[in-house]
C-alpha positions as a Markdown table, in Angstrom:
| # | Residue | x | y | z |
|---|---|---|---|---|
| 1 | Unk | -15.5 | 14.9 | -25.1 |
| 2 | Unk | -13.3 | 11.9 | -24.7 |
| 3 | Unk | -10.3 | 12.5 | -22.5 |
| 4 | Unk | -7.5 | 14.0 | -24.5 |
| 5 | Unk | -4.3 | 13.5 | -22.5 |
| 6 | Unk | -1.5 | 15.7 | -23.5 |
| 7 | Unk | 2.1 | 14.6 | -23.9 |
| 8 | Unk | 3.6 | 13.8 | -20.5 |
| 9 | Unk | 5.2 | 16.8 | -18.8 |
| 10 | Unk | 8.9 | 16.5 | -17.7 |
| 11 | Unk | 9.3 | 14.9 | -14.3 |
| 12 | Unk | 12.6 | 14.8 | -12.3 |
| 13 | Unk | 14.9 | 12.0 | -13.1 |
| 14 | Unk | 14.4 | 10.2 | -9.8 |
| 15 | Unk | 10.6 | 10.2 | -10.1 |
| 16 | Unk | 10.7 | 9.0 | -13.7 |
| 17 | Unk | 13.1 | 6.2 | -12.8 |
| 18 | Unk | 10.8 | 5.0 | -10.0 |
| 19 | Unk | 7.7 | 4.9 | -12.2 |
| 20 | Unk | 9.7 | 3.0 | -14.8 |
| 21 | Unk | 10.8 | 0.6 | -12.2 |
| 22 | Unk | 7.2 | 0.1 | -11.2 |
| 23 | Unk | 6.1 | -0.8 | -14.7 |
| 24 | Unk | 9.1 | -3.2 | -15.0 |
| 25 | Unk | 8.1 | -4.9 | -11.7 |
| 26 | Unk | 4.5 | -5.3 | -13.0 |
| 27 | Unk | 6.0 | -7.0 | -16.1 |
| 28 | Unk | 8.1 | -9.4 | -14.0 |
| 29 | Unk | 5.1 | -10.2 | -11.8 |
| 30 | Unk | 3.0 | -11.1 | -14.8 |
| 31 | Unk | 5.5 | -13.9 | -15.6 |
| 32 | Unk | 6.0 | -15.2 | -12.0 |
| 33 | Unk | 5.5 | -18.9 | -11.6 |
| 34 | Unk | 5.3 | -19.2 | -7.8 |
| 35 | Unk | 5.1 | -17.3 | -4.6 |
| 36 | Unk | 8.8 | -17.3 | -4.0 |
| 37 | Unk | 9.4 | -15.6 | -7.3 |
| 38 | Unk | 6.8 | -12.9 | -6.5 |
| 39 | Unk | 8.4 | -12.3 | -3.0 |
| 40 | Unk | 11.8 | -11.8 | -4.6 |
| 41 | Unk | 10.4 | -9.4 | -7.2 |
| 42 | Unk | 8.7 | -7.3 | -4.6 |
| 43 | Unk | 11.6 | -7.5 | -2.2 |
| 44 | Unk | 13.9 | -5.9 | -4.8 |
| 45 | Unk | 11.5 | -3.6 | -6.6 |
| 46 | Unk | 9.8 | -2.1 | -3.5 |
| 47 | Unk | 13.1 | -0.6 | -2.4 |
| 48 | Unk | 13.9 | 0.7 | -5.9 |
| 49 | Unk | 10.6 | 2.5 | -6.4 |
| 50 | Unk | 10.3 | 3.8 | -2.8 |
| 51 | Unk | 13.9 | 4.9 | -2.3 |
| 52 | Unk | 13.6 | 3.5 | 1.3 |
| 53 | Unk | 16.5 | 2.3 | 3.5 |
| 54 | Unk | 14.7 | -1.0 | 3.8 |
| 55 | Unk | 11.7 | -3.0 | 2.8 |
| 56 | Unk | 9.9 | -6.1 | 4.1 |
| 57 | Unk | 7.4 | -8.5 | 2.6 |
| 58 | Unk | 4.9 | -9.9 | 5.1 |
| 59 | Unk | 2.6 | -12.8 | 4.6 |
| 60 | Unk | -0.5 | -13.4 | 6.7 |
| 61 | Unk | -0.3 | -16.8 | 8.5 |
| 62 | Unk | -3.7 | -17.2 | 10.1 |
| 63 | Unk | -3.5 | -14.9 | 13.1 |
| 64 | Unk | 0.2 | -14.1 | 12.7 |
| 65 | Unk | 2.3 | -11.9 | 10.5 |
| 66 | Unk | 5.2 | -13.8 | 8.9 |
| 67 | Unk | 8.1 | -11.5 | 7.8 |
| 68 | Unk | 9.3 | -13.7 | 4.9 |
| 69 | Unk | 11.8 | -11.4 | 3.1 |
| 70 | Unk | 13.6 | -8.1 | 3.4 |
| 71 | Unk | 16.1 | -5.8 | 1.7 |
| 72 | Unk | 17.6 | -3.3 | 4.1 |
| 73 | Unk | 20.8 | -1.4 | 5.2 |
| 74 | Unk | 20.8 | -3.6 | 8.4 |
| 75 | Unk | 18.8 | -6.7 | 9.5 |
| 76 | Unk | 15.1 | -6.4 | 10.4 |
| 77 | Unk | 12.8 | -9.4 | 11.1 |
| 78 | Unk | 13.1 | -11.9 | 8.3 |
| 79 | Unk | 11.8 | -15.3 | 9.4 |
| 80 | Unk | 10.0 | -14.0 | 12.5 |
| 81 | Unk | 6.3 | -14.2 | 13.2 |
| 82 | Unk | 4.3 | -11.8 | 15.3 |
| 83 | Unk | 0.6 | -11.7 | 16.4 |
| 84 | Unk | -1.6 | -9.7 | 14.0 |
| 85 | Unk | -2.5 | -7.4 | 16.9 |
| 86 | Unk | 1.1 | -6.7 | 17.9 |
| 87 | Unk | 2.6 | -5.2 | 14.7 |
| 88 | Unk | 1.8 | -2.5 | 12.1 |
| 89 | Unk | 1.7 | -5.0 | 9.3 |
| 90 | Unk | -1.1 | -6.8 | 11.2 |
| 91 | Unk | -3.0 | -3.5 | 11.6 |
| 92 | Unk | -2.8 | -2.8 | 7.9 |
| 93 | Unk | -4.1 | -6.3 | 7.0 |
| 94 | Unk | -6.9 | -6.2 | 9.6 |
| 95 | Unk | -8.0 | -2.8 | 8.5 |
| 96 | Unk | -7.3 | -3.1 | 4.8 |
| 97 | Unk | -5.6 | 0.3 | 4.9 |
| 98 | Unk | -2.2 | 1.9 | 4.3 |
| 99 | Unk | -0.3 | 3.3 | 7.3 |
| 100 | Unk | 2.0 | 6.3 | 6.8 |
| 101 | Unk | 4.0 | 6.9 | 10.0 |
| 102 | Unk | 6.5 | 9.8 | 10.1 |
| 103 | Unk | 7.6 | 8.9 | 13.7 |
| 104 | Unk | 7.3 | 5.3 | 14.8 |
| 105 | Unk | 7.7 | 6.3 | 18.5 |
| 106 | Unk | 4.8 | 8.7 | 18.3 |
| 107 | Unk | 2.3 | 6.2 | 16.9 |
| 108 | Unk | 0.5 | 3.8 | 19.3 |
| 109 | Unk | 0.0 | 1.3 | 16.4 |
| 110 | Unk | 3.7 | 0.6 | 16.3 |
| 111 | Unk | 5.3 | -1.7 | 18.9 |
| 112 | Unk | 8.3 | 0.5 | 19.8 |
| 113 | Unk | 10.3 | -2.2 | 21.6 |
| 114 | Unk | 10.5 | -4.2 | 18.4 |
| 115 | Unk | 12.1 | -1.3 | 16.6 |
| 116 | Unk | 14.6 | 0.0 | 19.2 |
| 117 | Unk | 17.4 | -2.2 | 17.9 |
| 118 | Unk | 16.8 | -1.3 | 14.2 |
| 119 | Unk | 17.5 | 1.8 | 12.1 |
| 120 | Unk | 13.9 | 2.5 | 11.5 |
| 121 | Unk | 12.5 | 6.0 | 12.3 |
| 122 | Unk | 9.6 | 6.3 | 9.9 |
| 123 | Unk | 7.7 | 3.9 | 7.6 |
| 124 | Unk | 4.9 | 3.2 | 5.2 |
| 125 | Unk | 3.0 | -0.2 | 5.4 |
| 126 | Unk | 0.4 | -1.0 | 2.7 |
| 127 | Unk | -1.8 | -4.1 | 2.4 |
| 128 | Unk | -1.7 | -6.5 | -0.5 |
| 129 | Unk | -5.4 | -6.6 | -1.4 |
| 130 | Unk | -7.8 | -4.2 | 0.3 |
| 131 | Unk | -10.5 | -6.8 | 0.9 |
| 132 | Unk | -9.3 | -9.7 | 3.0 |
| 133 | Unk | -5.6 | -8.8 | 2.7 |
| 134 | Unk | -3.2 | -11.7 | 2.3 |
| 135 | Unk | 0.1 | -9.8 | 2.8 |
| 136 | Unk | 1.7 | -6.4 | 3.3 |
| 137 | Unk | 4.6 | -4.4 | 2.0 |
| 138 | Unk | 6.6 | -2.3 | 4.4 |
| 139 | Unk | 9.1 | 0.5 | 3.5 |
| 140 | Unk | 11.4 | 2.0 | 6.2 |
| 141 | Unk | 13.6 | 5.1 | 6.6 |
| 142 | Unk | 16.4 | 5.8 | 8.9 |
| 143 | Unk | 15.2 | 9.4 | 9.5 |
| 144 | Unk | 12.1 | 11.1 | 10.8 |
| 145 | Unk | 10.0 | 12.3 | 7.9 |
| 146 | Unk | 6.6 | 12.0 | 6.3 |
| 147 | Unk | 7.0 | 9.8 | 3.1 |
| 148 | Unk | 5.9 | 11.7 | 0.0 |
| 149 | Unk | 2.5 | 11.0 | -1.5 |
| 150 | Unk | 4.1 | 9.8 | -4.7 |
| 151 | Unk | 6.0 | 7.2 | -2.7 |
| 152 | Unk | 2.8 | 6.0 | -1.1 |
| 153 | Unk | 1.1 | 5.8 | -4.5 |
| 154 | Unk | 4.0 | 3.8 | -5.9 |
| 155 | Unk | 3.9 | 1.2 | -3.1 |
| 156 | Unk | 0.1 | 0.9 | -3.2 |
| 157 | Unk | 0.1 | 0.3 | -7.0 |
| 158 | Unk | 2.8 | -2.3 | -6.5 |
| 159 | Unk | 0.7 | -4.0 | -3.8 |
| 160 | Unk | -2.3 | -4.1 | -6.1 |
| 161 | Unk | -0.3 | -5.8 | -8.9 |
| 162 | Unk | 1.2 | -8.2 | -6.3 |
| 163 | Unk | -2.3 | -9.3 | -5.2 |
| 164 | Unk | -3.2 | -10.1 | -8.9 |
| 165 | Unk | 0.0 | -12.1 | -9.3 |
| 166 | Unk | -0.5 | -14.1 | -6.1 |
| 167 | Unk | -4.1 | -14.9 | -7.0 |
| 168 | Unk | -2.9 | -16.2 | -10.4 |
| 169 | Unk | -0.1 | -18.4 | -9.1 |
| 170 | Unk | -2.5 | -19.8 | -6.5 |
| 171 | Unk | -5.0 | -20.7 | -9.3 |
| 172 | Unk | -2.3 | -22.4 | -11.3 |
| 173 | Unk | -1.0 | -24.2 | -8.2 |
| 174 | Unk | -4.5 | -25.5 | -7.4 |
| 175 | Unk | -4.9 | -27.0 | -10.9 |
| 176 | Unk | -1.4 | -28.5 | -10.8 |
| 177 | Unk | -2.3 | -30.2 | -7.5 |
| 178 | Unk | -5.5 | -31.5 | -8.9 |
| 179 | Unk | -3.6 | -32.9 | -11.9 |
| 180 | Unk | -1.3 | -34.8 | -9.6 |
| 181 | Unk | -4.1 | -36.3 | -7.6 |
| 182 | Unk | -6.4 | -37.2 | -10.6 |
| 183 | Unk | -4.2 | -39.3 | -12.9 |
| 184 | Unk | -7.2 | -40.9 | -14.6 |
| 185 | Unk | -8.3 | -37.5 | -15.9 |
| 186 | Unk | -4.8 | -36.4 | -16.8 |
| 187 | Unk | -5.7 | -35.3 | -20.4 |
| 188 | Unk | -8.6 | -33.2 | -19.0 |
| 189 | Unk | -6.5 | -31.6 | -16.3 |
| 190 | Unk | -3.8 | -30.7 | -18.7 |
| 191 | Unk | -6.3 | -29.0 | -21.0 |
| 192 | Unk | -7.7 | -27.0 | -18.1 |
| 193 | Unk | -4.2 | -26.0 | -16.9 |
| 194 | Unk | -3.2 | -24.9 | -20.4 |
| 195 | Unk | -6.5 | -22.9 | -20.7 |
| 196 | Unk | -6.0 | -21.2 | -17.3 |
| 197 | Unk | -2.4 | -20.4 | -18.1 |
| 198 | Unk | -3.5 | -18.9 | -21.4 |
| 199 | Unk | -6.1 | -16.7 | -19.7 |
| 200 | Unk | -3.7 | -15.6 | -16.9 |
| 201 | Unk | -1.1 | -14.6 | -19.4 |
| 202 | Unk | -3.6 | -12.7 | -21.5 |
| 203 | Unk | -5.1 | -10.9 | -18.5 |
| 204 | Unk | -1.7 | -9.8 | -17.2 |
| 205 | Unk | -0.6 | -8.8 | -20.7 |
| 206 | Unk | -3.6 | -6.6 | -20.8 |
| 207 | Unk | -2.6 | -5.2 | -17.4 |
| 208 | Unk | 0.9 | -4.5 | -18.6 |
| 209 | Unk | -0.5 | -2.7 | -21.7 |
| 210 | Unk | -2.8 | -0.6 | -19.5 |
| 211 | Unk | 0.1 | 0.3 | -17.3 |
| 212 | Unk | 2.4 | 1.3 | -20.2 |
| 213 | Unk | -0.3 | 3.3 | -22.0 |
| 214 | Unk | -1.4 | 5.1 | -18.8 |
| 215 | Unk | 2.2 | 5.9 | -17.8 |
| 216 | Unk | 3.1 | 7.1 | -21.3 |
| 217 | Unk | 0.4 | 9.7 | -21.0 |
| 218 | Unk | 1.0 | 10.6 | -17.3 |
| 219 | Unk | 0.9 | 14.2 | -16.4 |
| 220 | Unk | 1.6 | 13.5 | -12.7 |
| 221 | Unk | 1.9 | 10.4 | -10.5 |
| 222 | Unk | -1.6 | 10.9 | -9.0 |
| 223 | Unk | -3.1 | 10.8 | -12.5 |
| 224 | Unk | -1.3 | 7.6 | -13.2 |
| 225 | Unk | -2.5 | 5.9 | -10.0 |
| 226 | Unk | -6.2 | 7.1 | -10.6 |
| 227 | Unk | -6.2 | 6.0 | -14.2 |
| 228 | Unk | -4.4 | 2.7 | -13.6 |
| 229 | Unk | -6.5 | 1.7 | -10.6 |
| 230 | Unk | -9.8 | 2.6 | -12.4 |
| 231 | Unk | -8.9 | 0.4 | -15.4 |
| 232 | Unk | -7.8 | -2.5 | -13.2 |
| 233 | Unk | -11.1 | -2.3 | -11.4 |
| 234 | Unk | -12.9 | -2.3 | -14.8 |
| 235 | Unk | -11.0 | -5.4 | -15.7 |
| 236 | Unk | -11.8 | -7.0 | -12.3 |
| 237 | Unk | -15.5 | -6.3 | -12.7 |
| 238 | Unk | -15.6 | -8.1 | -16.0 |
| 239 | Unk | -13.8 | -11.1 | -14.5 |
| 240 | Unk | -16.3 | -11.3 | -11.7 |
| 241 | Unk | -19.0 | -11.8 | -14.3 |
| 242 | Unk | -17.0 | -14.6 | -15.9 |
| 243 | Unk | -16.7 | -16.5 | -12.7 |
| 244 | Unk | -20.5 | -16.6 | -12.4 |
| 245 | Unk | -20.7 | -18.5 | -15.8 |
| 246 | Unk | -17.5 | -20.5 | -15.3 |
| 247 | Unk | -15.8 | -18.5 | -17.9 |
| 248 | Unk | -18.3 | -19.2 | -20.7 |
| 249 | Unk | -19.0 | -15.5 | -21.2 |
| 250 | Unk | -20.9 | -12.5 | -19.8 |
| 251 | Unk | -24.4 | -11.1 | -20.3 |
| 252 | Unk | -24.2 | -7.8 | -22.0 |
| 253 | Unk | -26.8 | -6.0 | -19.8 |
| 254 | Unk | -25.0 | -7.2 | -16.6 |
| 255 | Unk | -21.7 | -6.1 | -18.1 |
| 256 | Unk | -23.0 | -2.6 | -18.7 |
| 257 | Unk | -24.6 | -2.4 | -15.2 |
| 258 | Unk | -21.4 | -3.5 | -13.6 |
| 259 | Unk | -19.1 | -1.1 | -15.5 |
| 260 | Unk | -21.5 | 1.9 | -15.0 |
| 261 | Unk | -22.4 | 1.0 | -11.4 |
| 262 | Unk | -26.1 | 1.3 | -12.3 |
| 263 | Unk | -28.2 | 1.3 | -9.1 |
| 264 | Unk | -25.9 | 3.7 | -7.4 |
| 265 | Unk | -25.1 | 7.3 | -8.6 |
| 266 | Unk | -26.6 | 8.6 | -11.8 |
| 267 | Unk | -28.9 | 5.6 | -12.2 |
| 268 | Unk | -31.8 | 7.7 | -13.4 |
| 269 | Unk | -29.6 | 9.2 | -16.1 |
| 270 | Unk | -28.8 | 5.9 | -17.8 |
| 271 | Unk | -31.2 | 3.9 | -20.0 |
| 272 | Unk | -30.6 | 0.4 | -21.4 |
| 273 | Unk | -32.5 | -1.2 | -24.3 |
| 274 | Unk | -31.8 | -4.4 | -26.1 |
| 275 | Unk | -32.3 | -8.2 | -26.2 |
| 276 | Unk | -30.5 | -10.7 | -24.1 |
| 277 | Unk | -27.0 | -11.2 | -25.5 |
| 278 | Unk | -23.9 | -13.1 | -24.3 |
| 279 | Unk | -20.4 | -12.1 | -25.1 |
| 280 | Unk | -17.4 | -14.5 | -24.9 |
| 281 | Unk | -14.8 | -13.6 | -22.3 |
| 282 | Unk | -12.3 | -11.9 | -24.5 |
| 283 | Unk | -14.9 | -9.8 | -26.2 |
| 284 | Unk | -16.6 | -8.9 | -22.9 |
| 285 | Unk | -13.2 | -8.0 | -21.4 |
| 286 | Unk | -12.5 | -5.4 | -24.1 |
| 287 | Unk | -16.0 | -4.1 | -24.3 |
| 288 | Unk | -16.0 | -3.7 | -20.5 |
| 289 | Unk | -12.8 | -1.5 | -20.7 |
| 290 | Unk | -14.4 | 0.6 | -23.5 |
| 291 | Unk | -17.5 | 1.1 | -21.4 |
| 292 | Unk | -15.3 | 2.1 | -18.5 |
| 293 | Unk | -13.5 | 4.8 | -20.6 |
| 294 | Unk | -16.8 | 6.1 | -22.0 |
| 295 | Unk | -18.4 | 6.3 | -18.5 |
| 296 | Unk | -15.3 | 8.0 | -17.0 |
| 297 | Unk | -15.4 | 10.6 | -19.7 |
| 298 | Unk | -19.1 | 11.1 | -19.4 |
| 299 | Unk | -18.8 | 11.7 | -15.6 |
| 300 | Unk | -15.9 | 14.1 | -16.1 |
| 301 | Unk | -16.8 | 16.0 | -19.2 |
| 302 | Unk | -20.0 | 14.7 | -20.7 |
| 303 | Unk | -23.6 | 13.9 | -20.1 |
| 304 | Unk | -23.2 | 12.4 | -16.6 |
| 305 | Unk | -21.4 | 15.6 | -15.4 |
| 306 | Unk | -24.7 | 17.6 | -15.7 |
| 307 | Unk | -28.0 | 17.0 | -13.8 |
| 308 | Unk | -30.0 | 17.0 | -17.0 |
| 309 | Unk | -27.7 | 14.8 | -19.0 |
| 310 | Unk | -28.5 | 11.2 | -20.0 |
| 311 | Unk | -26.9 | 8.2 | -21.6 |
| 312 | Unk | -28.9 | 5.9 | -23.8 |
| 313 | Unk | -27.2 | 2.5 | -24.4 |
| 314 | Unk | -29.0 | 0.3 | -27.0 |
| 315 | Unk | -28.1 | -2.9 | -28.9 |
| 316 | Unk | -29.6 | -5.2 | -31.5 |
| 317 | Unk | -28.7 | -8.6 | -33.0 |
| 318 | Unk | -28.4 | -9.5 | -36.7 |
| 319 | Unk | -28.3 | -12.9 | -38.4 |
| 320 | Unk | -24.6 | -12.8 | -39.4 |
| 321 | Unk | -24.4 | -13.0 | -36.3 |
| 322 | Unk | -23.3 | -9.5 | -35.1 |
| 323 | Unk | -24.3 | -7.2 | -32.3 |
| 324 | Unk | -24.7 | -3.5 | -32.9 |
| 325 | Unk | -24.1 | -1.5 | -29.7 |
| 326 | Unk | -24.7 | 2.2 | -29.4 |
| 327 | Unk | -23.6 | 4.6 | -26.7 |
| 328 | Unk | -25.4 | 8.0 | -27.1 |
| 329 | Unk | -25.1 | 11.0 | -24.8 |
| 330 | Unk | -27.5 | 13.9 | -24.6 |
| 331 | Unk | -28.3 | 16.9 | -22.5 |
| 332 | Unk | -24.8 | 17.4 | -21.3 |
| 333 | Unk | -22.2 | 20.2 | -21.9 |
| 334 | Unk | -21.2 | 21.0 | -25.5 |
| 335 | Unk | -18.6 | 18.6 | -26.9 |
| 336 | Unk | -15.8 | 18.8 | -29.5 |
| 337 | Unk | -13.3 | 16.3 | -30.9 |
| 338 | Unk | -10.2 | 15.9 | -28.8 |
| 339 | Unk | -7.1 | 17.7 | -30.1 |
| 340 | Unk | -4.8 | 14.7 | -29.3 |
| 341 | Unk | -5.5 | 11.0 | -29.1 |
| 342 | Unk | -5.8 | 9.9 | -25.4 |
| 343 | Unk | -5.8 | 6.4 | -23.9 |
| 344 | Unk | -9.6 | 6.3 | -24.1 |
| 345 | Unk | -9.6 | 6.6 | -27.9 |
| 346 | Unk | -6.8 | 4.1 | -28.2 |
| 347 | Unk | -8.8 | 1.6 | -26.0 |
| 348 | Unk | -11.9 | 2.0 | -28.3 |
| 349 | Unk | -10.1 | 1.9 | -31.6 |
| 350 | Unk | -7.2 | -0.5 | -31.1 |
| 351 | Unk | -8.7 | -2.7 | -28.4 |
| 352 | Unk | -11.8 | -3.5 | -30.4 |
| 353 | Unk | -9.9 | -3.9 | -33.6 |
| 354 | Unk | -7.8 | -6.7 | -32.1 |
| 355 | Unk | -11.0 | -8.7 | -31.4 |
| 356 | Unk | -12.4 | -8.2 | -34.9 |
| 357 | Unk | -14.9 | -5.5 | -33.9 |
| 358 | Unk | -15.4 | -2.0 | -35.3 |
| 359 | Unk | -16.1 | 1.3 | -33.5 |
| 360 | Unk | -16.9 | 4.8 | -34.6 |
| 361 | Unk | -17.0 | 7.8 | -32.3 |
| 362 | Unk | -18.7 | 11.1 | -33.2 |
| 363 | Unk | -19.0 | 14.4 | -31.4 |
| 364 | Unk | -22.5 | 15.8 | -32.2 |
| 365 | Unk | -24.4 | 18.7 | -30.7 |
| 366 | Unk | -26.2 | 16.4 | -28.3 |
| 367 | Unk | -23.0 | 14.8 | -27.0 |
| 368 | Unk | -20.6 | 11.9 | -27.6 |
| 369 | Unk | -21.9 | 8.9 | -29.6 |
| 370 | Unk | -20.1 | 5.7 | -30.0 |
| 371 | Unk | -21.3 | 2.9 | -32.4 |
| 372 | Unk | -19.8 | -0.5 | -32.1 |
| 373 | Unk | -20.2 | -3.6 | -34.3 |
| 374 | Unk | -19.2 | -6.8 | -32.5 |
| 375 | Unk | -18.9 | -10.2 | -34.1 |
| 376 | Unk | -20.6 | -12.9 | -31.9 |
| 377 | Unk | -17.9 | -15.5 | -32.3 |
| 378 | Unk | -14.8 | -16.6 | -30.5 |
| 379 | Unk | -12.3 | -13.8 | -31.1 |
| 380 | Unk | -8.6 | -14.3 | -31.1 |
| 381 | Unk | -7.3 | -13.5 | -27.6 |
| 382 | Unk | -4.7 | -10.7 | -27.8 |
| 383 | Unk | -3.7 | -7.8 | -25.4 |
| 384 | Unk | -4.0 | -4.2 | -26.2 |
| 385 | Unk | -0.9 | -2.7 | -27.9 |
């Protein structure tokens, strides 16, 4: 059955405040206009959500780490640059991994001499972007202790959202620079800039909505991180397809293959059947998220959780023009309707409704079945609500 997430269980006041601060930070990042604004948001919010005694924001400057901003109980290294090989932020960016260090003097990755005049005894350093990191966020404590898993999750989620915000302002800056150097094509550049800004705002608004909906139904911090990260990855996979067609749309078969990771696990259990069909970006974005929710549920509870299970995905075109898309599971565990509406059902019902599409989910003896009717036209761009 589709995930039915119960009402959030009570969490302690400090934890709830930190997760709320994270969502607020994501909202501010979505509206950031330049790198300086992003740095300031992260500088303030990272300390709020981690409860640390100090935080730093470090940018990669070729083969050096540039400590560009901090918020701490006493000065750290703002304005200084260190070789990538000589600091823990460099290690995180070179390895694309988070470092959790309870005792900085017991870890060979930390240059102890650089810390002796500071208050720092333990730290967490996480990269901004796992592949080819462009920055790092550090949190420091004035006591020896192993930072809680929840704190690490908060910082990693902030780092992922920061990477998205930086990528977007870089795109806008690039087009702005092109506009200034190509005066003869001023009208065309302005149209491109407006279109990009529109897409950026719509994408980040969707990210905000996913964060709010996921947090609203959070049972525990780990569940939030897993659900939020999975949905961000689903959004990213759709966007990768758009770049191949210069944002003209996405091929439906390729979209399905990307979202279900066909060619990897469970490939023999998934069958596709349908003619070539292109979806415009906003339609493809929402359909991609729906496919992600259906696939996640199938792997946890449905047909893809059993060796003999299967998923048949078929589609057909009509003259209207419309595309009828069916997701049908079989051979899996018995299913029943969810007792409460979870985020997956909200994604299917409300998300598709906002782009003029229809969806009907049924829970038969053979498994979950979802029928979608998609208009093949330019749908109004709007985030999930």
